[in-house]
C-alpha positions in Angstrom: 130.3 42.1 140.6 127.9 44.7 142.0 130.3 45.2 144.9 133.2 45.8 142.6 131.3 48.2 140.5 130.2 50.1 143.6 133.8 50.4 144.8 134.9 51.5 141.3 132.1 54.1 141.0 132.6 55.5 144.5 136.4 56.1 144.2 137.4 59.7 144.8 138.7 60.1 141.3 135.4 59.0 139.7 133.3 61.3 141.9 135.7 64.2 141.3 135.6 63.6 137.5 131.8 63.5 137.6 131.7 66.8 139.4 134.1 68.3 136.9 132.0 67.2 134.0 128.9 68.7 135.5 130.6 72.0 136.3 132.2 72.0 132.9 128.8 71.6 131.2 127.4 74.4 133.3 130.5 76.6 132.5 129.9 75.8 128.8 126.4 77.3 129.1 127.8 80.4 130.8 130.4 80.9 128.1 127.9 80.4 125.3 125.7 83.1 126.9 128.7 85.4 127.4 129.7 85.1 123.8 126.2 85.1 122.2 124.5 87.6 124.5 127.4 89.9 125.6 130.4 89.8 123.2 128.8 89.2 119.8 126.0 91.9 119.8 128.4 94.9 120.1 130.6 93.4 117.5 127.6 92.8 115.2 126.5 96.4 115.9 129.9 97.7 114.9 129.6 95.7 111.6 126.2 97.3 110.8 123.8 95.4 113.0 124.4 91.9 111.7 124.4 88.7 113.7 127.5 86.6 113.1 125.4 83.4 113.1 123.7 84.7 109.9 126.9 85.1 107.9 127.3 82.5 105.2 128.2 81.9 101.6 125.9 80.0 99.3 128.0 77.3 97.5 125.0 75.9 95.6 121.6 77.5 95.4 118.5 75.6 96.6 116.3 73.8 94.1 112.7 74.2 95.4 111.3 72.0 92.6 113.5 69.0 93.6 113.2 69.9 97.3 117.0 70.3 97.6 118.2 72.8 100.2 121.0 75.3 99.5 124.5 74.2 100.3 126.0 76.9 102.5 129.4 77.7 104.0 128.4 79.1 107.5 131.6 80.9 108.5 129.7 83.2 110.9 128.6 80.2 113.1 132.3 79.0 113.1 133.5 82.5 114.2 131.1 82.4 117.1 132.1 78.9 118.2 135.8 79.8 117.8 135.3 82.8 120.1 133.6 80.4 122.6 136.7 78.3 122.5 139.0 81.2 123.1 137.0 82.3 126.1 137.0 78.8 127.6 140.8 78.4 126.8 141.5 81.8 128.5 139.4 80.9 131.5 141.2 77.6 131.9 144.6 79.3 131.5 143.7 81.7 134.3 142.6 78.8 136.6 145.7 76.7 135.9 148.0 79.7 136.3 146.3 80.4 139.7 146.6 76.8 140.8 150.3 76.7 139.8 150.9 79.9 141.8 149.1 78.5 144.8 151.1 75.2 144.5 154.4 77.1 144.3 153.6 79.2 147.4 152.6 76.0 149.3 155.9 74.3 148.3 157.8 77.4 149.4 156.1 77.3 152.8 157.0 73.6 153.2 160.7 74.2 152.5 160.9 76.8 155.3 
């Protein structure tokens, strides 16, 4: 059983997938920093110096006597996460587009 597991874990696809996951996690950190530290501050400055993460609507006020926190609709945090998604999606689009172009040029060379 150990031998089968070793063969399964060491297949090229599994190693490639593991590397992709690790790089993806690191890329996620870079994108988060790009959005939070580079993109959002100028946008917040244009909107009067606010931080998007702090934008919310109070749906129900807190009750300090009963120790019940406020119920909030945190649309600013959603906007930040959505911008993260757009940056990741655009980066992946550029990578796939480049790979497709490279693949087409390789196929054209093989046909000659």
